[in-house]
N, C-alpha and C positions, 0 to 999 in steps of 0.2 A: 296626740292621743294614740294609744296603741290600737291595733286592728281589732282585737277582741272587744274592747270597749265601744269602738265605732260600730262594729257589727251588732252589738247589743242595742245601741241607740236606733239603728236602722230597723231592727226587729220590732221596736216599739212604735216608731213614728210612721212607718210605711202603712201598716194596717189602719191607723187612724186617718191618714190622708185618703186611703181607698174608701173607708166608710163615709167620709165626707163627700167624696165623688159620687157614691151611691145615693146618699141622702139628698144632696143638693143638686146633683146633675141628672138624677133620674135614671142612671144606668144600672143594669144588673151587675152582680158581683164579678162575673167573668169579664164583661166588657170594661168595667171600671178598672179592674186589675190590668188588663192588657193595655188600655189607653195610658194608664199611669206609667207602667214599665216601658212603654214605647215613646214616652215624652222626652223632650229635651231636658225638662226640669229634672226628671228622674236621673238622667245620665249625668247631670251636674250634682245632684244630691248624693249620688253614690261615690263621689270623689270627696274624701274627707277634707282636703285643703280648700274647698269652696266655702266651707263653714255654713252651708245652707242647713245642715242638720240642727243648728241651734234655733231655727225658726219654729214656731208652733205649727201644729198640723193645720190649723185654720189659715195661717199665713201661707203655708205651702199649697193648700187647696186654692187659695186666691190666685197664686202665681200660676198654678196649673190651669185654672179656669181662664185666666188671661191668655195663656199660651194657646188653648183650644180655640178661643174666640177670635184672637188677633194674629196668632202665629208669632207673637213676641212675648218676652218676659221682661217686666220692669222690676228689677230687684230693689228692695228697700235699702235706704242708705245704711251703710255699715254691714250689709250682708255680703 
């Protein structure tokens, strides 16, 4: 995938994940944004070759929540 297309996908999915962190995690927008951008999950998501961008925002939120609660990320098979 070319960089422009990947950047477009990131611009769509990241706000969706942050909204879920706000709604489900009870964080304010600033805290939710900082926590997501500082997460290991985000560092992997921003690498196109990990293919995590193909997961839904809800799946990504679940991985983020797991990382926050356990310090680990259990990726779905095929991810």
